[in-house]
Residue frames relative to the residue before (quaternion, step in Angstrom):
aa qw qx qy qz dx dy dz
M 1.0000 0.0000 0.0000 0.0000 0.00 0.00 0.00
D 0.6123 -0.6232 0.3459 0.3423 3.57 -0.97 0.91
W 0.6763 0.5112 -0.3243 0.4197 3.58 0.89 -0.87
I 0.6346 0.5057 -0.3427 0.4734 3.60 1.10 -0.53
S 0.6581 0.5017 -0.3171 0.4633 3.59 0.93 -0.87
K 0.7001 0.4373 -0.2596 0.5013 3.59 1.17 -0.58
G 0.4422 -0.7067 0.4487 0.3221 3.58 1.27 -0.13
E 0.4464 0.6899 -0.4471 0.3532 3.56 1.11 0.70
P 0.6319 -0.5163 0.3952 0.4219 3.63 -1.19 0.34
I 0.4563 -0.6612 0.5226 0.2855 3.58 -1.10 0.74
P 0.2769 -0.7964 0.5126 0.1624 3.63 -0.63 1.04
F 0.0885 -0.7606 0.6416 0.0451 3.53 -1.15 0.77
I 0.2431 -0.7208 0.6257 0.1727 3.54 -1.34 0.37
L 0.0132 -0.7856 0.6185 -0.0040 3.57 -0.93 0.92
G 0.2657 -0.7552 0.5810 0.1467 3.56 -0.49 1.20
Y 0.1090 -0.8132 0.5716 0.0143 3.57 -0.80 1.04
G 0.6904 -0.5269 0.3280 0.3716 3.55 -1.30 0.29
Y 0.5340 -0.6243 0.4739 0.3169 3.53 -1.36 0.03
H 0.7223 -0.2679 0.1189 0.6264 3.58 1.21 -0.58
K 0.6922 -0.4677 0.3269 0.4419 3.57 -1.24 0.20
N 0.5609 -0.5879 0.4617 0.3558 3.55 -1.19 0.60
L 0.2747 -0.8213 0.4821 0.1327 3.56 -0.33 1.26
R 0.4749 0.6293 -0.4664 0.4012 3.59 1.23 0.23
V 0.8047 0.2367 -0.1096 0.5333 3.58 1.08 -0.64
C 0.7076 0.4099 -0.2560 0.5155 3.61 1.23 -0.25
N 0.5067 -0.6911 0.4388 0.2703 3.56 -1.09 0.72
G 0.8071 0.0630 -0.0265 0.5865 3.59 1.22 -0.23
P 0.6512 -0.5715 0.3511 0.3551 3.58 -1.26 0.22
E 0.5366 0.6869 -0.3899 0.2968 3.59 1.19 -0.47
P 0.5190 -0.6149 0.4874 0.3390 3.60 -1.10 0.64
D 0.1770 -0.7711 0.6004 0.1167 3.56 -1.21 0.47
K 0.8070 -0.2815 0.1817 0.4862 3.56 -1.17 -0.47
A 0.5135 0.6218 -0.4342 0.4014 3.61 1.18 -0.29
E 0.6773 0.4642 -0.2874 0.4932 3.58 0.92 -0.91
K 0.6353 0.5329 -0.3334 0.4486 3.58 0.95 -0.86
R 0.6763 0.4825 -0.3004 0.4686 3.58 0.90 -0.89
S 0.6265 0.5322 -0.3502 0.4490 3.60 1.00 -0.71
F 0.6499 0.4956 -0.3122 0.4843 3.59 1.03 -0.76
E 0.6320 0.5341 -0.3353 0.4505 3.59 0.98 -0.81
F 0.6455 0.5155 -0.3284 0.4580 3.57 0.98 -0.79
L 0.6667 0.4915 -0.3026 0.4716 3.58 0.96 -0.82
V 0.6020 0.5455 -0.3576 0.4606 3.60 1.08 -0.63
R 0.6080 0.5487 -0.3483 0.4559 3.59 1.02 -0.77
L 0.6715 0.4802 -0.2935 0.4821 3.56 0.93 -0.89
G 0.6317 0.5463 -0.3287 0.4409 3.57 1.02 -0.81
K 0.6679 0.4918 -0.2983 0.4723 3.57 0.99 -0.81
M 0.6066 0.5404 -0.3511 0.4655 3.58 1.11 -0.64
V 0.6492 0.4960 -0.3145 0.4833 3.58 0.98 -0.82
Q 0.6650 0.5274 -0.3104 0.4282 3.56 0.92 -0.90
N 0.5996 0.5558 -0.3612 0.4484 3.59 1.12 -0.54
I 0.7087 0.4140 -0.2408 0.5181 3.58 1.18 -0.60
Y 0.7849 0.1227 -0.0176 0.6071 3.56 1.02 -0.92
P 0.3546 -0.8161 0.4078 0.2046 3.61 0.10 1.29
P 0.6260 0.5248 -0.3826 0.4316 3.69 0.91 -0.57
G 0.3555 -0.7978 0.4364 0.2160 3.57 1.28 -0.31
I 0.5439 -0.5980 0.4845 0.3344 3.54 -1.23 -0.64
I 0.1686 -0.7164 0.6582 0.1583 3.51 -1.39 0.25
I 0.1579 -0.7817 0.5979 0.0804 3.58 -0.84 0.99
N 0.2251 -0.7717 0.5868 0.0972 3.54 -0.65 1.20
V 0.1668 -0.7962 0.5791 0.0539 3.56 -0.32 1.31
I 0.0701 -0.8116 0.5800 -0.0029 3.59 -0.69 1.12
T 0.2388 -0.7827 0.5595 0.1317 3.58 -0.42 1.21
S 0.3650 -0.8001 0.4555 0.1385 3.55 -0.83 1.08
G 0.1636 0.8380 -0.5070 0.1179 3.57 1.11 0.65
K 0.6662 0.5205 -0.3200 0.4276 3.58 0.88 -0.89
R 0.6417 0.5039 -0.3302 0.4745 3.60 1.01 -0.73
A 0.6623 0.5064 -0.3046 0.4606 3.58 0.97 -0.86
E 0.6324 0.5071 -0.3318 0.4825 3.59 1.06 -0.69
F 0.6894 0.4971 -0.2717 0.4514 3.58 0.92 -0.96
A 0.7931 0.3400 -0.1611 0.4790 3.58 0.84 -0.99
N 0.8221 0.2859 -0.1094 0.4801 3.59 0.92 -0.87
G 0.4879 -0.6832 0.4284 0.3342 3.58 1.23 -0.05
A 0.2493 0.7836 -0.5309 0.2051 3.59 1.11 0.58
D 0.5169 -0.6437 0.4799 0.2970 3.55 -1.16 0.71
P 0.4521 -0.7085 0.4651 0.2780 3.65 -0.64 1.04
L 0.6054 0.5465 -0.3663 0.4479 3.60 1.08 -0.59
M 0.6595 0.5077 -0.3069 0.4617 3.59 0.95 -0.86
T 0.6723 0.4839 -0.3081 0.4679 3.61 0.93 -0.84
M 0.6280 0.5319 -0.3388 0.4561 3.58 1.07 -0.69
I 0.6429 0.5213 -0.3245 0.4579 3.58 0.94 -0.89
Y 0.6546 0.5154 -0.3201 0.4510 3.58 0.88 -0.93
H 0.6682 0.5028 -0.3081 0.4536 3.58 0.85 -0.94
E 0.6956 0.4863 -0.2907 0.4419 3.57 0.80 -0.98
K 0.6565 0.4930 -0.3184 0.4739 3.60 1.03 -0.71
L 0.6061 0.5214 -0.3543 0.4851 3.59 1.09 -0.62
K 0.6373 0.5328 -0.3180 0.4570 3.56 0.98 -0.87
E 0.6391 0.5134 -0.3171 0.4769 3.59 0.99 -0.84
M 0.6336 0.5405 -0.3242 0.4487 3.57 0.99 -0.87
I 0.6754 0.4888 -0.2864 0.4722 3.56 0.97 -0.86
L 0.7210 0.4661 -0.2654 0.4386 3.58 0.76 -1.02
S 0.6826 0.4982 -0.2934 0.4470 3.60 1.10 -0.57
N 0.7073 0.4016 -0.2424 0.5288 3.59 1.26 -0.18
P 0.4381 -0.7316 0.4494 0.2661 3.64 -0.49 1.12
D 0.6457 0.5060 -0.3301 0.4670 3.60 1.00 -0.75
F 0.6623 0.5010 -0.3133 0.4607 3.57 0.92 -0.87
S 0.6982 0.4677 -0.2894 0.4582 3.59 0.84 -0.93
R 0.5788 0.5635 -0.3772 0.4529 3.59 1.22 -0.34
Y 0.8101 0.3260 -0.1404 0.4667 3.59 0.85 -0.93
F 0.7718 0.3699 -0.1862 0.4826 3.62 1.11 -0.51
R 0.0707 -0.7026 0.7036 0.0795 3.47 -1.38 0.60
I 0.1727 -0.8185 0.5421 0.0795 3.60 -0.85 0.84
F 0.0527 -0.7904 0.6098 -0.0255 3.55 -1.01 0.95
R 0.4038 -0.6251 0.5943 0.3049 3.53 -1.29 0.42
L 0.6023 -0.5785 0.4044 0.3728 3.58 -1.07 0.68
E 0.6560 0.5207 -0.3329 0.4334 3.61 0.93 -0.78
E 0.5616 0.5763 -0.3928 0.4451 3.59 1.18 -0.47
V 0.6658 0.4876 -0.2910 0.4840 3.56 1.01 -0.84
W 0.6377 0.5254 -0.3249 0.4602 3.59 0.94 -0.89
N 0.6950 0.5035 -0.2822 0.4287 3.58 0.89 -0.92
R 0.6031 0.5821 -0.3619 0.4080 3.60 1.19 -0.31
V 0.6978 0.3868 -0.2621 0.5429 3.59 1.26 -0.20
D 0.4317 -0.7252 0.4775 0.2443 3.56 -0.53 1.19
G 0.8351 0.2293 -0.1731 0.4691 3.52 -1.03 0.83
F 0.3282 0.7731 -0.5032 0.2032 3.60 1.20 0.12
Y 0.7135 0.4799 -0.2873 0.4220 3.58 0.74 -0.99
S 0.6184 0.5166 -0.3618 0.4688 3.62 1.06 -0.56
Y 0.6239 0.5130 -0.3298 0.4887 3.59 1.09 -0.69
L 0.6369 0.5402 -0.3250 0.4438 3.58 1.01 -0.83
I 0.6450 0.5088 -0.3222 0.4704 3.60 0.95 -0.83
R 0.6640 0.5009 -0.3072 0.4625 3.59 0.91 -0.90
E 0.6699 0.4994 -0.2990 0.4608 3.57 0.91 -0.93
T 0.6100 0.5598 -0.3489 0.4392 3.58 1.04 -0.74
E 0.6885 0.4701 -0.2857 0.4726 3.58 0.89 -0.89
E 0.6328 0.5225 -0.3338 0.4638 3.61 1.05 -0.70
V 0.6540 0.4918 -0.3141 0.4813 3.59 0.97 -0.80
R 0.6221 0.5513 -0.3402 0.4398 3.59 0.99 -0.84
A 0.6788 0.5144 -0.2912 0.4358 3.59 0.99 -0.83
T 0.7851 0.3184 -0.1542 0.5085 3.59 1.16 -0.54
I 0.3888 0.7753 -0.4529 0.2066 3.60 1.26 -0.08
S 0.6293 0.5562 -0.3483 0.4164 3.62 1.00 -0.71
E 0.6660 0.5059 -0.2939 0.4627 3.58 1.23 -0.42
D 0.4967 0.6717 -0.4283 0.3443 3.60 1.24 -0.18
P 0.3772 -0.7570 0.4826 0.2274 3.63 -0.56 1.10
N 0.6959 0.4550 -0.2646 0.4886 3.58 1.24 -0.39
L 0.3045 0.8123 -0.4697 0.1638 3.57 1.28 0.13
E 0.6835 0.4958 -0.3180 0.4312 3.61 0.77 -0.94
E 0.6422 0.5032 -0.3242 0.4788 3.58 1.00 -0.75
L 0.6530 0.5134 -0.3098 0.4626 3.58 0.99 -0.81
L 0.6192 0.5417 -0.3420 0.4541 3.58 1.08 -0.66
I 0.6218 0.5304 -0.3338 0.4698 3.58 1.07 -0.73
Q 0.6589 0.4957 -0.3037 0.4774 3.57 0.97 -0.86
A 0.6375 0.5320 -0.3289 0.4499 3.57 0.99 -0.82
K 0.6401 0.5230 -0.3282 0.4572 3.58 0.96 -0.82
R 0.6390 0.5203 -0.3248 0.4642 3.57 0.94 -0.85
N 0.6966 0.4827 -0.2798 0.4510 3.58 0.89 -0.94
I 0.6406 0.5092 -0.3315 0.4696 3.59 1.01 -0.72
L 0.6491 0.5109 -0.3187 0.4649 3.59 0.95 -0.84
A 0.6315 0.5625 -0.3328 0.4171 3.59 1.03 -0.77
T 0.6054 0.5659 -0.3617 0.4271 3.59 1.15 -0.48
G 0.3595 -0.7698 0.4607 0.2568 3.58 1.23 -0.40
R 0.5498 0.6594 -0.3713 0.3538 3.59 1.25 0.18
I 0.7993 0.1827 -0.0875 0.5658 3.60 1.19 -0.27
E 0.4540 -0.6741 0.5132 0.2759 3.55 -1.06 0.76
E 0.6300 -0.5629 0.3805 0.3760 3.56 -1.13 0.68
S 0.6616 0.5366 -0.3122 0.4205 3.59 0.97 -0.83
H 0.6798 0.4824 -0.2824 0.4748 3.59 1.25 -0.38
I 0.5558 0.6089 -0.3955 0.4049 3.59 1.25 -0.08
T 0.1721 -0.7951 0.5771 0.0718 3.55 -0.76 1.07
R 0.6426 -0.5066 0.3998 0.4131 3.55 -1.28 0.32
E 0.6280 0.5427 -0.3362 0.4450 3.58 1.00 -0.79
M 0.6325 0.5250 -0.3215 0.4700 3.57 1.04 -0.79
L 0.6648 0.5027 -0.2992 0.4646 3.57 0.95 -0.86
I 0.6388 0.5222 -0.3299 0.4586 3.58 0.96 -0.83
E 0.6513 0.5050 -0.3214 0.4664 3.59 0.95 -0.84
S 0.6205 0.5349 -0.3358 0.4649 3.59 1.04 -0.74
V 0.6548 0.5045 -0.3081 0.4709 3.59 0.93 -0.89
I 0.6264 0.5457 -0.3357 0.4440 3.59 0.94 -0.87
R 0.7150 0.4542 -0.2619 0.4625 3.56 0.80 -1.00
F 0.6141 0.5452 -0.3373 0.4603 3.56 1.08 -0.76
K 0.6789 0.4847 -0.2827 0.4735 3.57 0.85 -1.00
A 0.6662 0.5289 -0.3120 0.4232 3.56 0.87 -0.96
S 0.6516 0.5199 -0.3321 0.4413 3.59 0.95 -0.79
F 0.6779 0.4713 -0.2980 0.4791 3.58 0.93 -0.82
L 0.6565 0.5103 -0.3181 0.4554 3.59 0.95 -0.82
T 0.6220 0.5239 -0.3414 0.4713 3.59 1.08 -0.66
E 0.6368 0.5188 -0.3251 0.4686 3.57 0.96 -0.84
K 0.6712 0.4964 -0.2951 0.4648 3.56 0.96 -0.88
E 0.6552 0.5289 -0.3131 0.4391 3.58 0.90 -0.94
L 0.7476 0.3948 -0.2092 0.4914 3.57 0.95 -0.88
Q 0.3401 -0.7459 0.4950 0.2878 3.60 1.32 -0.06
L 0.0294 0.8807 -0.4717 0.0322 3.51 1.08 0.90
Y 0.7432 0.4278 -0.2545 0.4470 3.58 0.66 -1.07
E 0.6098 0.5375 -0.3553 0.4615 3.56 1.11 -0.59
K 0.6631 0.4983 -0.3057 0.4675 3.58 1.07 -0.69
V 0.7435 0.4153 -0.2242 0.4738 3.57 0.90 -0.93
F 0.7841 0.1278 -0.0550 0.6049 3.60 1.08 -0.79
P 0.1477 -0.8459 0.5037 0.0944 3.62 0.48 1.15
G 0.8556 0.1495 -0.1262 0.4793 3.54 -0.92 0.98
A 0.4478 0.7087 -0.4532 0.3030 3.60 1.23 0.01
L 0.3609 -0.7082 0.5709 0.2058 3.55 -1.19 0.70
I 0.3835 -0.7460 0.5038 0.2063 3.56 -1.01 0.82
L 0.1703 -0.7385 0.6462 0.0896 3.52 -1.04 0.95
S 0.0321 0.7983 -0.6008 0.0265 3.58 -1.09 0.63
Y 0.4145 -0.6956 0.5265 0.2590 3.54 -1.22 0.54
R 0.7772 0.0841 -0.1088 0.6141 3.57 1.28 0.01
P 0.6121 -0.5456 0.3973 0.4120 3.61 -1.10 0.48
N 0.0015 -0.8030 0.5950 -0.0349 3.56 -0.91 0.91
P 0.2685 -0.8072 0.5036 0.1510 3.61 -0.15 1.25
W 0.5575 0.6343 -0.3902 0.3669 3.60 1.19 -0.40
Y 0.5695 0.6021 -0.4003 0.3911 3.59 1.11 -0.45
G 0.2817 -0.8092 0.4806 0.1869 3.58 1.13 -0.56
R 0.7347 0.2779 -0.2191 0.5788 3.58 1.18 0.42
P 0.6474 -0.5250 0.3557 0.4227 3.63 -1.14 0.40
S 0.0433 -0.7832 0.6196 0.0283 3.55 -1.14 0.64
L 0.4207 -0.6775 0.5450 0.2587 3.53 -1.28 0.45
L 0.2999 -0.7568 0.5562 0.1670 3.57 -0.71 1.08
M 0.1648 -0.8310 0.5303 0.0315 3.55 -0.64 1.19
W 0.4840 -0.5707 0.5596 0.3561 3.52 -1.33 0.36
S 0.3756 -0.7081 0.5346 0.2680 3.58 -1.20 0.33
I 0.8582 0.0860 -0.0579 0.5028 3.63 -0.17 -1.19
K 0.7892 -0.0409 0.0347 0.6117 3.58 1.23 -0.38
E 0.6750 -0.4724 0.3535 0.4431 3.57 -1.25 0.23
G 0.7822 0.3112 -0.2498 0.4785 3.53 -0.95 0.94
N 0.6977 0.4243 -0.2604 0.5152 3.59 1.29 -0.16
I 0.0203 -0.8126 0.5823 -0.0123 3.59 -0.60 1.13
T 0.2997 0.7516 -0.5273 0.2592 3.60 1.20 0.40
Q 0.4552 -0.6686 0.5062 0.2991 3.58 -0.85 0.89
P 0.5163 -0.7014 0.3848 0.3056 3.63 -0.59 1.11
W 0.6955 0.4885 -0.2757 0.4490 3.60 1.04 -0.72
Q 0.5722 0.6280 -0.3800 0.3659 3.60 1.22 -0.22
G 0.8103 0.0485 -0.0472 0.5820 3.58 1.22 -0.01
C 0.5378 -0.6161 0.4722 0.3289 3.56 -1.31 -0.16
Y 0.5184 -0.6684 0.4487 0.2883 3.53 -1.05 0.82
D 0.1768 -0.7697 0.6089 0.0748 3.55 -0.99 0.95
E 0.3952 -0.7554 0.4783 0.2108 3.57 -0.44 1.27
K 0.6548 0.5666 -0.3258 0.3794 3.58 0.93 -0.91
I 0.8036 0.2556 -0.1220 0.5234 3.57 0.93 -0.87
D 0.3743 -0.7513 0.4702 0.2726 3.58 1.32 0.02
E 0.5534 0.5728 -0.3963 0.4567 3.54 0.96 0.96
I 0.4483 -0.6289 0.5497 0.3183 3.54 -1.35 0.19
I 0.2895 -0.7573 0.5623 0.1630 3.57 -0.72 1.09
T 0.0981 -0.8062 0.5835 -0.0055 3.56 -0.41 1.30
P 0.6854 -0.4428 0.3387 0.4685 3.63 -1.19 0.09
E 0.6290 0.5415 -0.3393 0.4428 3.58 1.03 -0.76
R 0.6859 0.4597 -0.2892 0.4844 3.58 0.96 -0.82
Q 0.6003 0.5676 -0.3497 0.4418 3.55 1.14 -0.65
K 0.5712 0.5931 -0.3850 0.4168 3.60 1.11 -0.56
I 0.6373 0.5098 -0.3155 0.4842 3.56 1.15 -0.65
I 0.7057 0.4567 -0.2535 0.4786 3.55 0.98 -0.91
R 0.7775 0.1179 -0.0371 0.6166 3.55 1.06 -0.92
P 0.2704 -0.8268 0.4686 0.1537 3.59 0.15 1.27
G 0.6340 0.5644 -0.3398 0.4052 3.62 1.10 -0.46
L 0.5357 0.6345 -0.4123 0.3748 3.60 1.22 -0.29
K 0.2541 -0.7795 0.5581 0.1280 3.58 -0.84 0.99
């Protein structure tokens, strides 16, 4: 790989959340879940650096723009989350050594014509969405993501709303894939992920989050010091059985 032959840091891409899950958290700001996830990645970065001194750089990309486009997330909430993550990185020497942080729209804006492709892809997906064999599973994911924005009650979510969310979600990833967006902006970078994501269209490394054995996305809940876990809506159902 070119960066190794040149003695440069190995680049990675890590897609990150848009803000904390507002079904279980009181605000959009990151907490110790994000801090622990960064600490875990720093441990891995130092292990690589012991073998390959130039080390690694992890490009953290917050997905606020996708959440606004597909799920109706509040731009103010996504901005707060991004800026607080940025503060977390810049205030910690280890974090600022290994991480660079970008908003998703910054990446989209680096490729000319991205938004015109996105509009076209959205209409193409809309025309074929009923044929998608994974539609019902995608609708479940869309409902979870819309609820996480905290902007609408579950009883007000319609199937039509969920289908539109799926269309926009799919279209954004397909546009990125069609334009080879990440290869253009971060040439040769390897993708890290906290869960398998077929939309990336290329191999990725599945990472632990706050500790070994935990792949919960840090933004999907709030960190609980007592049990060293992220409290998600699913876990809250155990603690508060009335939560839907």
